[in-house]
N, C-alpha and C positions, 0 to 999 in steps of 0.2 A: 486446407485456409481457418479450420476452427486449433490443427496445431499451431499456426503463424498465432495467433486472434491468442492465447492461452498464453503461449512462448514473451510476443508483448508486456500479457500483463504482469505478470512476474517483474518480465525489469521492469517495470515501472514501483512493481510495487517494496522490490531493495530496493530502487533509492528510494523512495518513500522513507522506509524505515529507516536507510543510513541519515536521509536530514533526520531524521523522532532520533536518531542518535545524539547525534550531532546538538543538539539542542538543549538535549542533558545534559551533554556535558558539557555544554554553558549556563548552562546553571538556570532552562524557561521549563521547568518543569509538569506547569499548566500544554508549553504551546506543546510540548515532546508528543503530554498524554489525545491529544485533538489528532495529532497527525498520526500518533499509531491509533486510532482510534481508523483516520481515515484508509488506513495499512486494512484494514483488516474487509473494510467496508469493499476496496478493489482486488480485492479479494472473498470476499461469499460473496460477488452481487451480480457475478454474470456464472455465477448456474446457475437464478431466476431468469439472466437473457441469452447474454448469445452460445450456450452451454449445454441450454434445454436436447 
């Protein structure tokens, strides 16, 4: 079950990172930085809850 959670979180992080790249290309740098911060949160926060 833990591997499924890791795979789902990884897929969400990759999709979110792709959205940040799209925003960056459209010259919306502030929004891209916010989405990158969200991507980092998606990658780090599970270590405190799901992956204990």
